[in-house]
All heavy atoms as an XYZ file, in Angstrom:
1050
protein
N      90.452    103.311     44.244
C      89.422    102.298     44.122
C      89.796    101.264     43.053
O      89.517    100.106     43.225
C      88.105    102.980     43.760
C      86.953    102.073     43.765
S      86.025    102.523     45.203
C      84.680    101.530     45.116
N      90.427    101.701     42.010
C      90.852    100.766     40.981
C      91.842     99.739     41.533
O      91.880     98.618     41.102
C      91.522    101.518     39.838
C      90.565    102.193     38.950
C      91.312    102.718     37.763
N      90.674    103.944     37.370
C      91.195    104.834     36.575
N      92.411    104.669     36.118
N      90.536    105.890     36.232
N      92.640    100.106     42.456
C      93.634     99.238     43.051
C      93.002     98.002     43.680
O      93.520     96.898     43.565
C      94.417    100.062     44.079
C      95.579     99.316     44.624
N      95.684     98.996     45.944
C      96.696     98.822     44.024
C      96.808     98.346     46.149
N      97.438     98.234     44.992
N      91.876     98.117     44.322
C      91.206     96.991     44.970
C      90.556     96.038     43.954
O      90.457     94.859     44.202
C      90.140     97.489     45.959
C      90.745     98.208     47.122
C      90.614     99.573     47.249
C      91.459     97.514     48.073
C      91.177    100.236     48.327
C      92.017     98.170     49.149
C      91.879     99.542     49.277
N      90.121     96.532     42.816
C      89.535     95.675     41.792
C      90.593     94.866     41.057
O      90.345     93.751     40.643
C      88.739     96.517     40.786
C      87.496     97.201     41.332
C      86.889     98.108     40.269
C      86.495     96.173     41.781
N      91.765     95.393     40.883
C      92.820     94.716     40.152
C      93.383     93.549     40.952
O      93.669     92.492     40.414
C      93.936     95.724     39.775
C      95.128     95.011     39.173
C      93.395     96.759     38.815
N      93.524     93.673     42.247
C      94.104     92.613     43.070
C      93.327     91.303     43.012
O      93.939     90.247     42.838
C      94.267     93.088     44.514
C      95.384     94.113     44.731
C      95.428     94.542     46.186
C      96.724     93.562     44.316
N      91.982     91.292     43.119
C      91.281     90.008     43.003
C      91.440     89.373     41.627
O      91.527     88.162     41.503
C      89.814     90.361     43.283
C      89.850     91.644     44.008
C      91.089     92.341     43.558
N      91.508     90.148     40.579
C      91.677     89.611     39.232
C      93.057     88.983     39.105
O      93.211     87.875     38.579
C      91.468     90.713     38.165
C      90.002     91.151     38.176
C      91.882     90.225     36.788
C      89.714     92.342     37.311
N      94.110     89.647     39.611
C      95.464     89.096     39.550
C      95.541     87.811     40.359
O      96.138     86.823     39.933
C      96.492     90.140     40.051
C      96.569     91.304     39.055
C      97.869     89.496     40.242
C      97.426     92.457     39.517
N      94.914     87.758     41.513
C      94.932     86.554     42.341
C      94.242     85.397     41.625
O      94.698     84.252     41.681
C      94.251     86.824     43.686
N      93.150     85.658     40.932
C      92.434     84.615     40.190
C      93.297     84.099     39.045
O      93.405     82.898     38.834
C      91.105     85.172     39.636
O      90.329     85.638     40.718
C      90.347     84.090     38.874
N      93.949     84.961     38.310
C      94.802     84.554     37.193
C      96.018     83.768     37.687
O      96.427     82.794     37.068
C      95.254     85.777     36.387
C      94.158     86.483     35.594
C      94.714     87.749     34.950
C      93.582     85.562     34.548
N      96.581     84.157     38.808
C      97.762     83.484     39.345
C      97.432     82.069     39.815
O      98.260     81.173     39.743
C      98.344     84.291     40.497
N      96.210     81.834     40.282
C      95.845     80.499     40.774
C      95.349     79.578     39.666
O      95.190     78.390     39.872
C      94.770     80.610     41.861
O      93.568     81.099     41.294
N      95.103     80.124     38.479
C      94.622     79.290     37.363
C      95.750     78.405     36.864
O      96.914     78.766     36.895
C      94.103     80.182     36.233
N      95.413     77.223     36.391
C      96.401     76.286     35.849
C      96.925     76.803     34.526
O      96.199     77.450     33.770
C      95.767     74.916     35.662
N      98.192     76.535     34.211
C      98.732     76.962     32.916
C      97.976     76.310     31.763
O      97.405     75.238     31.921
C     100.180     76.481     32.943
C     100.440     75.906     34.289
C      99.146     75.846     35.024
N      98.028     76.956     30.619
C      97.342     76.419     29.435
C      97.883     75.036     29.120
O      99.082     74.805     29.141
C      97.542     77.362     28.247
N      97.008     74.098     28.823
C      97.391     72.738     28.478
C      97.558     71.823     29.677
O      97.712     70.624     29.527
N      97.563     72.371     30.881
C      97.704     71.525     32.075
C      96.357     70.874     32.382
O      95.308     71.464     32.160
C      98.159     72.366     33.260
N      96.377     69.644     32.891
C      95.104     68.996     33.213
C      94.405     69.710     34.359
O      95.029     70.168     35.302
C      95.503     67.579     33.617
C      96.951     67.645     33.951
C      97.520     68.805     33.198
N      93.121     69.833     34.243
C      92.347     70.502     35.281
C      92.022     69.524     36.400
O      91.901     68.331     36.189
C      91.085     71.105     34.662
O      89.941     70.494     35.130
N      91.880     70.037     37.607
C      91.544     69.181     38.747
C      90.153     68.594     38.595
O      89.891     67.504     39.055
C      91.637     69.989     40.042
C      93.048     70.389     40.385
C      93.106     71.183     41.660
C      94.517     71.646     41.938
N      94.585     72.500     43.118
N      89.252     69.281     37.909
C      87.885     68.786     37.733
C      87.868     67.516     36.891
O      87.055     66.641     37.103
C      87.017     69.857     37.085
N      88.790     67.389     35.955
C      88.809     66.205     35.096
C      89.185     64.947     35.869
O      88.777     63.867     35.541
C      89.784     66.407     33.940
C      89.286     67.403     32.934
C      90.215     67.469     31.757
N      89.781     68.532     30.873
C      90.563     69.141     30.020
N      91.817     68.801     29.911
N      90.095     70.099     29.258
N      90.005     65.094     36.901
C      90.421     63.932     37.667
C      89.260     63.283     38.402
O      89.283     62.102     38.660
C      91.508     64.322     38.661
C      92.821     64.675     37.991
C      93.860     65.021     39.013
C      95.156     65.425     38.335
N      96.166     65.837     39.314
N      88.248     64.038     38.742
C      87.128     63.484     39.495
C      86.026     62.925     38.599
O      85.072     62.359     39.088
C      86.544     64.554     40.425
O      86.002     65.602     39.644
N      86.166     63.097     37.284
C      85.145     62.580     36.372
C      85.194     61.062     36.337
O      86.250     60.449     36.454
C      85.362     63.130     34.961
C      85.112     64.617     34.855
C      85.419     65.150     33.471
O      85.711     64.353     32.561
O      85.363     66.366     33.298
N      84.036     60.447     36.154
C      83.953     58.994     36.080
C      84.575     58.519     34.769
O      84.514     59.218     33.758
C      82.498     58.548     36.157
N      85.184     57.330     34.759
C      85.733     56.811     33.503
C      84.616     56.547     32.512
O      83.467     56.312     32.909
C      86.412     55.501     33.925
C      85.786     55.135     35.218
C      85.333     56.416     35.860
N      84.933     56.574     31.225
C      83.879     56.332     30.229
C      83.294     54.929     30.392
O      83.996     53.984     30.713
C      84.588     56.483     28.884
C      86.041     56.376     29.182
C      86.230     56.771     30.624
N      82.000     54.830     30.174
C      81.305     53.542     30.296
C      81.697     52.625     29.145
O      82.104     53.071     28.078
C      79.793     53.759     30.292
N      81.557     51.329     29.381
C      81.818     50.351     28.320
C      80.823     50.585     27.186
O      79.693     50.987     27.418
C      81.671     48.938     28.869
N      81.248     50.327     25.948
C      80.338     50.572     24.827
C      79.121     49.662     24.896
O      79.226     48.491     25.210
C      81.185     50.260     23.602
C      82.286     49.390     24.095
C      82.512     49.760     25.526
N      77.971     50.250     24.633
C      76.740     49.471     24.534
C      76.350     49.438     23.078
O      76.771     50.254     22.292
C      75.636     50.110     25.378
C      75.890     49.986     26.856
C      74.723     50.513     27.640
C      74.999     50.380     29.113
N      73.934     50.902     29.920
N      75.477     48.514     22.753
C      75.063     48.397     21.372
C      76.007     47.503     20.606
O      76.863     46.837     21.177
N      75.869     47.466     19.295
C      76.657     46.532     18.478
C      78.151     46.837     18.497
O      78.559     47.975     18.356
C      76.086     46.729     17.075
C      74.771     47.384     17.273
C      74.883     48.186     18.525
N      78.952     45.785     18.687
C      80.402     45.909     18.656
C      80.990     44.816     17.760
O      80.305     43.860     17.415
C      81.024     45.819     20.062
C      80.722     44.457     20.694
C      80.559     46.945     20.957
C      81.515     44.188     21.960
N      82.251     44.969     17.411
C      82.978     43.961     16.639
C      83.886     43.208     17.609
O      84.483     43.817     18.490
C      83.831     44.618     15.558
C      83.005     45.432     14.581
O      81.766     45.334     14.618
O      83.597     46.173     13.780
N      83.996     41.892     17.444
C      84.885     41.133     18.314
C      85.304     39.829     17.652
O      84.817     39.468     16.587
C      84.267     40.884     19.686
C      83.066     39.977     19.701
C      82.461     39.918     21.112
N      81.371     38.986     21.156
C      81.391     37.835     21.823
N      82.441     37.503     22.533
N      80.357     37.029     21.812
N      86.223     39.134     18.314
C      86.750     37.855     17.845
C      86.410     36.798     18.879
O      86.552     37.028     20.075
C      88.278     37.927     17.647
C      88.841     36.574     17.249
C      88.634     38.989     16.624
N      85.943     35.637     18.410
C      85.700     34.484     19.269
C      86.706     33.412     18.865
O      86.828     33.098     17.682
C      84.273     33.923     19.085
C      83.216     34.908     19.557
C      84.126     32.592     19.807
C      81.795     34.446     19.283
N      87.416     32.874     19.843
C      88.338     31.773     19.568
C      87.722     30.496     20.123
O      87.419     30.409     21.312
C      89.712     32.030     20.214
O      90.230     33.252     19.680
C      90.671     30.893     19.903
N      87.517     29.525     19.252
C      86.930     28.247     19.647
C      88.046     27.222     19.768
O      88.845     27.046     18.848
C      85.859     27.791     18.634
C      84.700     28.799     18.642
C      85.372     26.390     18.942
C      83.597     28.501     17.664
N      88.089     26.569     20.928
C      89.084     25.527     21.181
C      88.356     24.204     21.394
O      87.118     24.153     21.389
C      89.921     25.864     22.430
O      89.063     25.855     23.573
C      90.594     27.224     22.300
N      89.130     23.153     21.626
C      88.533     21.837     21.874
C      87.674     21.826     23.138
O      86.756     21.024     23.259
C      89.628     20.768     21.979
C      90.295     20.523     20.640
O      89.579     20.379     19.638
O      91.538     20.499     20.593
N      87.957     22.709     24.082
C      87.189     22.728     25.332
C      85.939     23.615     25.262
O      85.159     23.660     26.201
C      88.076     23.190     26.487
O      88.506     24.516     26.264
N      85.727     24.302     24.138
C      84.544     25.162     23.986
C      83.321     24.295     23.717
O      83.306     23.524     22.755
C      84.725     26.152     22.821
O      85.923     26.892     23.016
C      83.542     27.104     22.719
N      82.293     24.427     24.588
C      81.066     23.664     24.349
C      80.109     24.451     23.459
O      79.563     23.912     22.507
C      80.377     23.292     25.674
O      80.189     24.465     26.446
C      81.210     22.303     26.460
N      79.893     25.719     23.781
C      79.043     26.587     22.960
C      79.545     28.018     23.116
O      79.479     28.587     24.200
C      77.582     26.480     23.382
N      80.050     28.582     22.034
C      80.544     29.956     22.062
C      79.364     30.918     22.138
O      78.336     30.720     21.485
C      81.375     30.231     20.819
N      79.533     31.967     22.925
C      78.453     32.944     23.118
C      78.455     33.984     22.007
O      79.481     34.569     21.683
C      78.636     33.650     24.460
C      77.631     34.749     24.712
C      77.961     35.561     25.952
O      78.450     34.979     26.927
O      77.729     36.779     25.930
N      77.277     34.202     21.425
C      77.076     35.262     20.440
C      75.961     36.143     20.980
O      74.888     35.660     21.328
C      76.684     34.692     19.055
C      76.349     35.817     18.090
C      77.792     33.825     18.504
N      76.226     37.446     21.053
C      75.239     38.401     21.563
C      74.464     38.977     20.379
O      74.977     39.792     19.624
C      75.943     39.480     22.376
C      76.698     38.867     23.567
C      77.583     39.844     24.251
N      78.585     40.354     23.303
C      79.737     40.883     23.682
N      80.046     40.962     24.938
N      80.584     41.327     22.778
N      73.242     38.518     20.223
C      72.418     38.863     19.066
C      72.036     40.340     19.051
O      71.608     40.891     20.066
C      71.149     38.001     19.072
C      70.241     38.106     17.860
C      70.946     37.589     16.614
C      68.965     37.318     18.093
N      72.186     40.951     17.880
C      71.771     42.345     17.704
C      70.251     42.442     17.796
O      69.536     41.489     17.478
C      72.252     42.865     16.355
N      69.732     43.584     18.234
C      68.281     43.746     18.340
C      67.602     43.752     16.971
O      68.271     43.914     15.944
C      68.126     45.096     19.042
C      69.403     45.816     18.812
C      70.467     44.775     18.647
N      66.284     43.582     16.946
C      65.562     43.618     15.664
C      65.902     44.891     14.878
O      66.049     45.959     15.448
C      64.094     43.604     16.079
C      64.088     42.935     17.418
C      65.376     43.362     18.075
N      66.048     44.726     13.583
C      66.413     45.854     12.728
C      67.906     45.899     12.424
O      68.331     46.602     11.517
N      68.689     45.160     13.201
C      70.134     45.072     12.981
C      70.500     43.606     12.777
O      69.716     42.724     13.100
C      70.902     45.640     14.172
C      70.651     47.109     14.501
C      71.373     47.493     15.785
C      71.099     48.006     13.359
N      71.693     43.359     12.261
C      72.124     41.979     12.054
C      73.409     41.709     12.821
O      74.148     42.631     13.165
C      72.382     41.684     10.564
O      73.403     42.559     10.106
C      71.120     41.850      9.745
N      73.643     40.442     13.082
C      74.908     39.973     13.638
C      75.534     39.088     12.564
O      74.900     38.141     12.100
C      74.685     39.181     14.935
O      74.125     40.062     15.920
C      75.984     38.594     15.453
N      76.765     39.409     12.171
C      77.445     38.676     11.110
C      78.625     37.908     11.691
O      79.466     38.484     12.379
C      77.934     39.641     10.014
O      76.814     40.364      9.497
C      78.615     38.889      8.883
N      78.659     36.608     11.414
C      79.755     35.746     11.833
C      80.583     35.393     10.605
O      80.013     35.082      9.545
C      79.228     34.452     12.457
C      78.213     34.583     13.592
C      77.564     33.236     13.877
C      78.897     35.083     14.832
N      81.911     35.431     10.725
C      82.770     34.986      9.632
C      83.673     33.873     10.152
O      84.138     33.910     11.289
C      83.625     36.126      9.055
O      84.432     36.685     10.084
C      82.754     37.197      8.433
N      83.905     32.882      9.311
C      84.649     31.684      9.676
C      85.868     31.538      8.782
O      85.916     32.108      7.691
C      83.729     30.454      9.540
C      82.574     30.482     10.504
C      81.387     31.124     10.171
C      82.677     29.896     11.752
C      80.321     31.174     11.068
C      81.628     29.942     12.653
C      80.454     30.577     12.310
N      86.842     30.714      9.205
C      88.029     30.524      8.382
C      87.782     29.689      7.127
O      88.603     29.689      6.213
C      89.012     29.815      9.321
C      88.182     29.247     10.409
C      86.952     30.080     10.506
N      86.662     28.983      7.072
C      86.301     28.229      5.866
C      84.789     28.271      5.692
O      84.062     28.734      6.570
C      86.805     26.783      5.945
O      86.203     26.106      7.019
N      84.325     27.782      4.546
C      82.894     27.851      4.230
C      82.043     27.027      5.191
O      82.482     26.004      5.724
C      82.650     27.358      2.803
C      83.162     28.344      1.761
O      83.601     29.449      2.141
O      83.124     28.005      0.562
N      80.807     27.501      5.370
C      79.826     26.829      6.216
C      78.920     25.990      5.321
O      78.504     26.431      4.248
C      78.993     27.871      7.017
C      77.907     27.202      7.823
C      79.906     28.705      7.904
N      78.613     24.774      5.762
C      77.714     23.868      5.032
C      76.278     24.295      5.344
O      75.702     23.899      6.361
C      77.981     22.432      5.471
C      77.316     21.405      4.573
O      76.478     21.789      3.737
O      77.647     20.213      4.726
N      75.707     25.135      4.483
C      74.408     25.763      4.742
C      73.279     24.782      5.066
O      72.514     25.025      6.009
C      74.018     26.655      3.566
N      73.114     23.665      4.351
C      71.995     22.772      4.663
C      72.066     22.149      6.062
O      71.056     21.718      6.596
C      72.090     21.677      3.597
C      72.881     22.273      2.484
C      73.814     23.249      3.136
N      73.242     22.155      6.672
C      73.376     21.545      8.002
C      73.201     22.545      9.142
O      73.293     22.176     10.305
C      74.736     20.854      8.122
C      74.864     19.660      7.196
C      76.186     18.967      7.396
C      76.288     17.769      6.450
N      77.606     17.130      6.544
N      72.944     23.803      8.838
C      72.764     24.821      9.876
C      71.432     24.615     10.591
O      70.399     24.393      9.951
C      72.809     26.213      9.266
N      71.450     24.687     11.926
C      70.238     24.490     12.722
C      70.139     25.590     13.779
O      71.065     25.787     14.573
C      70.247     23.116     13.431
C      69.027     22.964     14.320
C      70.337     21.993     12.429
N      69.008     26.303     13.776
C      68.682     27.247     14.839
C      67.523     26.628     15.609
O      66.434     26.456     15.069
C      68.261     28.625     14.284
C      67.877     29.567     15.415
C      69.362     29.230     13.445
N      67.753     26.267     16.865
C      66.722     25.615     17.676
C      65.893     26.676     18.392
O      66.052     26.912     19.587
C      67.365     24.656     18.670
N      65.015     27.312     17.634
C      64.189     28.401     18.170
C      62.729     28.197     17.776
O      62.258     28.762     16.789
C      64.705     29.751     17.638
C      63.944     30.935     18.206
O      63.349     30.807     19.293
O      63.969     31.992     17.557
N      61.986     27.400     18.552
C      60.591     27.139     18.187
C      59.715     28.393     18.203
O      58.689     28.432     17.542
C      60.122     26.114     19.218
C      61.100     26.192     20.332
C      62.384     26.707     19.766
N      60.134     29.425     18.937
C      59.354     30.674     18.973
C      59.675     31.592     17.797
O      59.087     32.654     17.663
C      59.594     31.391     20.299
C      59.108     30.587     21.487
C      59.407     31.288     22.795
O      59.853     32.428     22.829
N      59.147     30.602     23.894
N      60.601     31.175     16.949
C      60.988     31.905     15.738
C      61.357     33.366     16.007
O      60.978     34.267     15.273
C      59.884     31.798     14.687
C      59.649     30.371     14.258
C      58.559     30.246     13.211
O      57.797     31.163     12.974
N      58.505     29.090     12.570
N      62.154     33.584     17.059
C      62.650     34.928     17.363
C      63.875     35.256     16.517
O      64.267     36.405     16.395
C      62.991     35.049     18.849
C      61.751     34.887     19.736
C      62.145     34.686     21.150
N      62.828     33.377     21.241
C      63.153     32.788     22.375
N      62.899     33.368     23.515
N      63.749     31.614     22.378
N      64.479     34.199     15.927
C      65.630     34.382     15.049
C      65.271     33.777     13.691
O      64.827     32.636     13.612
C      66.880     33.685     15.619
C      67.222     34.254     16.996
C      68.059     33.843     14.666
C      68.357     33.540     17.691
N      65.467     34.563     12.646
C      65.202     34.060     11.293
C      66.234     32.988     10.932
O      67.332     32.968     11.494
C      65.291     35.205     10.286
C      64.226     36.298     10.408
C      64.535     37.448      9.449
C      62.851     35.728     10.127
N      65.893     32.105      9.986
C      66.910     31.150      9.521
C      68.145     31.929      9.050
O      68.016     32.965      8.393
C      66.229     30.430      8.363
C      64.763     30.560      8.654
C      64.603     31.900      9.324
N      69.341     31.460      9.410
C      70.541     32.226      9.047
C      70.739     32.305      7.539
O      70.411     31.380      6.804
C      71.677     31.455      9.713
C      71.125     30.115     10.032
C      69.647     30.244     10.129
N      71.265     33.427      7.106
C      71.662     33.600      5.711
C      73.131     33.205      5.644
O      73.972     33.788      6.340
C      71.464     35.052      5.249
C      69.984     35.421      5.336
C      72.015     35.256      3.841
C      69.709     36.898      5.130
N      73.439     32.202      4.838
C      74.800     31.675      4.763
C      75.310     31.832      3.343
O      74.687     31.364      2.384
C      74.837     30.197      5.205
C      74.345     30.089      6.645
C      76.232     29.627      5.042
C      74.140     28.678      7.138
N      76.448     32.507      3.226
C      77.102     32.717      1.939
C      78.576     32.427      2.133
O      79.296     33.232      2.721
C      76.882     34.153      1.463
C      77.444     34.455      0.103
C      76.672     33.757     -1.007
O      75.451     33.615     -0.931
N      77.373     33.318     -2.033
N      79.011     31.251      1.720
C      80.412     30.881      1.887
C      80.778     30.773      3.363
O      80.204     29.996      4.110
N      81.729     31.600      3.788
C      82.210     31.576      5.172
C      81.530     32.617      6.049
O      81.967     32.880      7.162
C      83.722     31.794      5.186
N      80.430     33.186      5.558
C      79.724     34.238      6.290
C      78.317     33.777      6.661
O      77.593     33.232      5.831
C      79.633     35.518      5.433
O      80.963     35.923      5.089
C      78.939     36.645      6.172
N      77.949     34.029      7.928
C      76.613     33.697      8.429
C      76.012     34.972      9.006
O      76.632     35.641      9.840
C      76.677     32.601      9.522
C      75.302     32.341     10.114
C      77.289     31.328      8.966
N      74.795     35.312      8.564
C      74.116     36.508      9.050
C      72.896     36.085      9.863
O      72.050     35.326      9.385
C      73.687     37.429      7.881
C      72.955     38.655      8.403
C      74.895     37.832      7.048
N      72.835     36.606     11.104
C      71.712     36.318     12.000
C      70.870     37.571     12.177
O      71.405     38.669     12.356
C      72.225     35.863     13.368
C      73.111     34.623     13.383
C      73.661     34.397     14.779
C      72.334     33.415     12.900
N      69.550     37.384     12.133
C      68.615     38.495     12.302
C      67.522     38.071     13.265
O      66.951     36.984     13.117
C      67.971     38.877     10.951
O      69.001     39.110      9.996
C      67.105     40.112     11.083
N      67.238     38.937     14.238
C      66.157     38.619     15.175
C      64.857     39.267     14.717
O      64.858     40.331     14.099
C      66.507     39.092     16.590
O      66.666     40.488     16.618
N      63.746     38.581     14.997
C      62.435     39.128     14.652
C      61.825     39.870     15.830
O      61.026     40.768     15.653
C      61.465     38.007     14.231
O      61.361     37.069     15.306
C      61.948     37.319     12.977
N      62.216     39.470     17.033
C      61.790     40.155     18.258
C      62.914     40.049     19.272
O      63.747     39.146     19.191
C      60.490     39.599     18.825
C      60.173     38.176     18.560
C      58.788     37.798     19.060
C      58.209     36.746     18.159
N      57.115     36.036     18.679
N      62.958     40.964     20.218
C      64.058     40.937     21.182
C      64.042     39.666     22.031
O      62.985     39.179     22.416
C      63.815     42.158     22.065
C      62.752     42.954     21.411
C      62.047     42.076     20.439
N      65.237     39.153     22.291
C      65.360     38.039     23.227
C      65.448     38.617     24.640
O      66.154     39.601     24.855
C      66.630     37.242     22.946
C      66.690     36.441     21.659
C      68.067     35.813     21.503
C      65.642     35.361     21.650
N      64.734     38.030     25.585
C      64.880     38.506     26.964
C      66.319     38.280     27.448
O      66.936     37.276     27.086
C      63.902     37.631     27.752
C      62.968     37.058     26.737
C      63.732     36.982     25.455
N      66.866     39.202     28.243
C      68.225     39.018     28.756
C      68.364     37.676     29.474
O      67.473     37.252     30.210
C      68.407     40.179     29.736
C      67.461     41.223     29.242
C      66.280     40.467     28.686
N      69.469     37.004     29.225
C      69.716     35.708     29.849
C      69.187     34.531     29.046
O      69.519     33.392     29.318
N      68.355     34.795     28.040
C      67.809     33.739     27.194
C      68.814     33.417     26.093
O      69.410     34.316     25.513
C      66.488     34.199     26.533
O      65.578     34.553     27.540
C      65.895     33.117     25.657
N      69.019     32.140     25.825
C      69.886     31.764     24.705
C      69.157     30.798     23.784
O      68.286     30.047     24.209
C      71.199     31.105     25.179
O      70.899     29.958     25.942
C      72.039     32.072     25.989
N      69.537     30.858     22.523
C      68.998     29.969     21.492
C      70.181     29.201     20.904
O      71.159     29.818     20.473
C      68.277     30.780     20.397
C      67.875     29.881     19.242
C      67.072     31.512     20.972
N      70.117     27.870     20.885
C      71.213     27.099     20.312
C      71.298     27.264     18.789
O      70.294     27.260     18.092
C      70.850     25.650     20.665
C      69.852     25.740     21.767
C      69.113     27.025     21.540
N      72.531     27.420     18.314
C      72.822     27.490     16.887
C      73.925     26.478     16.612
O      74.987     26.525     17.240
C      73.296     28.897     16.496
C      73.891     29.066     15.095
C      72.849     28.817     14.013
C      74.504     30.457     14.946
N      73.665     25.538     15.714
C      74.661     24.539     15.330
C      75.043     24.758     13.877
O      74.171     24.847     13.005
C      74.103     23.134     15.532
N      76.335     24.881     13.638
C      76.843     25.071     12.284
C      77.904     24.009     12.007
O      78.627     23.585     12.907
C      77.469     26.458     12.124
C      76.542     27.652     12.323
C      77.343     28.956     12.312
C      75.470     27.685     11.252
N      77.989     23.603     10.746
C      79.006     22.649     10.322
C      79.772     23.272      9.167
O      79.173     23.776      8.213
C      78.357     21.323      9.867
O      77.578     20.806     10.949
C      79.398     20.307      9.469
N      81.089     23.257      9.273
C      81.920     23.755      8.183
C      82.020     22.679      7.115
O      81.745     21.500      7.379
C      83.311     24.129      8.714
C      83.341     25.173      9.835
C      84.785     25.469     10.243
C      82.623     26.445      9.440
N      82.399     23.058      5.913
C      82.449     22.091      4.810
C      83.452     20.968      5.057
O      83.320     19.882      4.484
C      82.715     22.776      3.447
C      81.537     23.635      3.035
C      84.000     23.575      3.472
N      84.422     21.181      5.935
C      85.382     20.118      6.260
C      84.840     19.156      7.324
O      85.521     18.228      7.732
C      86.724     20.699      6.701
C      86.668     21.439      8.030
O      85.588     21.498      8.671
O      87.713     21.976      8.455
N      83.586     19.390      7.784
C      82.953     18.514      8.765
C      83.064     18.990     10.201
O      82.468     18.396     11.111
N      83.791     20.072     10.467
C      83.923     20.603     11.824
C      82.568     21.120     12.299
O      81.948     21.942     11.628
C      84.952     21.755     11.870
O      86.200     21.280     11.371
C      85.118     22.287     13.272
N      82.124     20.611     13.453
C      80.838     21.033     14.009
C      81.073     22.075     15.094
O      81.918     21.886     15.975
C      80.087     19.832     14.569
C      79.709     18.836     13.499
C      78.976     17.624     14.052
O      78.925     17.402     15.251
N      78.407     16.833     13.157
N      80.313     23.167     15.022
C      80.454     24.272     15.966
C      79.107     24.581     16.600
O      78.092     24.629     15.891
C      80.999     25.512     15.251
C      82.309     25.331     14.481
C      82.607     26.560     13.650
C      83.440     25.035     15.456
N      79.111     24.805     17.897
C      77.876     25.143     18.622
C      77.993     26.534     19.215
O      79.043     26.913     19.742
C      77.619     24.121     19.734
C      77.348     22.747     19.173
O      76.509     22.586     18.294
N      78.070     21.754     19.659
N      76.888     27.266     19.131
C      76.832     28.628     19.652
C      75.602     28.780     20.534
O      74.576     28.146     20.297
C      76.765     29.643     18.506
C      77.975     29.614     17.621
C      78.030     28.768     16.526
C      79.067     30.418     17.896
C      79.151     28.719     15.719
C      80.197     30.372     17.093
C      80.235     29.526     15.998
N      75.720     29.642     21.536
C      74.586     30.045     22.361
C      74.296     31.498     21.989
O      75.036     32.406     22.359
C      74.928     29.921     23.844
N      73.248     31.702     21.217
C      72.883     33.033     20.737
C      71.924     33.636     21.751
O      70.893     33.051     22.065
C      72.226     32.962     19.344
C      71.855     34.351     18.852
C      73.144     32.262     18.356
N      72.269     34.806     22.277
C      71.428     35.382     23.315
C      71.510     36.888     23.372
O      72.087     37.542     22.502
N      70.905     37.421     24.428
C      70.890     38.860     24.670
C      71.454     39.112     26.063
O      71.349     38.267     26.945
C      69.458     39.398     24.577
N      72.056     40.281     26.238
C      72.630     40.634     27.528
C      71.771     41.680     28.225
O      71.030     42.425     27.585
C      74.052     41.189     27.366
O      73.992     42.368     26.568
C      74.971     40.173     26.708
N      71.899     41.750     29.533
C      71.113     42.703     30.317
C      71.548     44.145     30.046
O      70.734     45.059     30.126
C      71.241     42.390     31.806
N      72.836     44.353     29.689
C      73.316     45.720     29.478
C      73.061     46.240     28.064
O      73.407     47.359     27.739
C      74.796     45.836     29.828
C      75.697     45.082     28.867
O      75.198     44.438     27.926
O      76.930     45.136     29.060
N      72.470     45.421     27.202
C      72.127     45.875     25.858
C      73.254     45.761     24.850
O      73.098     46.159     23.701
N      74.405     45.220     25.255
C      75.494     45.071     24.287
C      75.175     43.921     23.340
O      74.485     42.975     23.697
C      76.825     44.824     25.003
O      76.786     43.624     25.716
N      75.653     44.042     22.129
C      75.412     42.999     21.132
C      76.571     42.977     20.152
O      77.406     43.863     20.132
C      74.083     43.238     20.403
O      74.115     44.464     19.700
N      76.625     41.927     19.356
C      77.687     41.767     18.371
C      77.211     42.245     17.003
O      76.110     41.912     16.581
C      78.092     40.290     18.264
C      78.716     39.774     19.543
O      79.410     40.549     20.229
O      78.514     38.595     19.855
N      78.065     43.008     16.339
C      77.781     43.411     14.969
C      78.523     42.477     14.025
O      77.930     41.858     13.167
C      78.200     44.870     14.748
C      77.970     45.339     13.342
C      78.296     46.785     13.145
N      79.633     47.073     13.664
C      80.193     48.262     13.619
N      79.556     49.272     13.102
N      81.403     48.458     14.084
N      79.845     42.384     14.196
C      80.674     41.475     13.405
C      81.474     40.608     14.365
O      82.116     41.120     15.278
C      81.647     42.235     12.493
C      80.966     43.042     11.427
C      80.897     44.410     11.514
C      80.387     42.411     10.329
C      80.262     45.158     10.537
C      79.755     43.149      9.344
C      79.689     44.522      9.450
N      81.440     39.305     14.134
C      82.202     38.361     14.950
C      83.075     37.532     14.016
O      82.563     36.848     13.131
C      81.276     37.424     15.757
C      82.094     36.424     16.553
C      80.359     38.223     16.667
N      84.374     37.622     14.213
C      85.291     36.766     13.470
C      85.552     35.541     14.343
O      86.002     35.666     15.474
C      86.594     37.497     13.158
C      87.489     36.673     12.212
C      88.734     37.413     11.801
N      89.687     37.358     12.903
C      90.349     38.404     13.375
N      90.151     39.593     12.872
N      91.213     38.259     14.354
N      85.251     34.369     13.829
C      85.415     33.123     14.569
C      86.740     32.507     14.156
O      86.972     32.248     12.982
C      84.253     32.151     14.306
C      84.460     30.851     15.057
C      82.915     32.788     14.684
N      87.603     32.322     15.153
C      88.891     31.668     14.915
C      88.854     30.291     15.554
O      88.272     30.107     16.631
C      90.032     32.502     15.514
C      90.186     33.848     14.835
C      91.318     34.680     15.416
O      91.855     34.292     16.499
O      91.648     35.707     14.813
N      89.480     29.334     14.897
C      89.490     27.966     15.409
C      90.893     27.583     15.848
O      91.854     27.791     15.097
C      89.008     26.988     14.327
C      87.631     27.261     13.743
C      87.323     26.237     12.653
C      86.569     27.248     14.815
N      90.985     27.045     17.050
C      92.237     26.480     17.554
C      91.920     25.074     18.036
O      91.848     24.816     19.224
C      92.816     27.342     18.673
C      93.299     28.693     18.205
C      93.913     29.512     19.307
O      93.943     29.124     20.466
N      94.420     30.673     18.955
N      91.691     24.196     17.067
C      91.277     22.827     17.366
C      92.406     21.856     17.042
O      93.116     22.018     16.051
C      90.038     22.467     16.534
C      88.828     23.397     16.696
C      87.766     23.043     15.685
C      88.292     23.316     18.109
N      92.541     20.847     17.885
C      93.496     19.767     17.609
C      92.777     18.706     16.811
O      91.789     18.132     17.272
C      94.025     19.182     18.926
C      94.729     20.172     19.853
C      95.068     19.495     21.162
C      95.966     20.730     19.195
N      93.239     18.435     15.619
C      92.578     17.430     14.801
C      93.559     16.577     14.071
O      94.610     16.905     13.744
C      91.625     18.069     13.795
C      90.441     18.657     14.471
C      89.423     19.185     13.447
O      89.583     19.062     12.240
N      88.382     19.787     13.937
C-alpha cells in the first residue's frame, strides 16, 4: 500500500519547476499598472510650447515647480476666479502650488509666470481622470533667444 502513495508524490515533485525558475502562473499575470498619485517629472519648454501641462496635486498635497532661474513673484498670475488654487508661493526658482478643492478632471486653470530675465511661461494647471498628479516638476527651457 505504501508503494501507491509514494508514486503520486514522486510524480508531483518531478513535474515541479526547479528552484529559481519562473513559474507559468507569473507569465499570465497582468503587467503592473502605471503609478497613480503624485509623481516626479521633467517638463521641457520649447519655442513651440503654448502652455505646458501641470497635473495639480489634490488638496492636502502640493505641486512644486523648479526653474533654471528665479521667478519674478509679483508677475505671477493664476487665472482662477473660483479660487480652487491658492496664490503660488514663490521662493527664488521654486514655485509651490496648492489646491483648496479638487479640480474636476479635464478642467485647467491658466498659470502665467515670468522669470527674472523676462522669459514668460504659460502653464495649464489641471487634474487628470486617472488621479495622477505631479509632486515635483523640474522645468527645463530649450528656447531660441
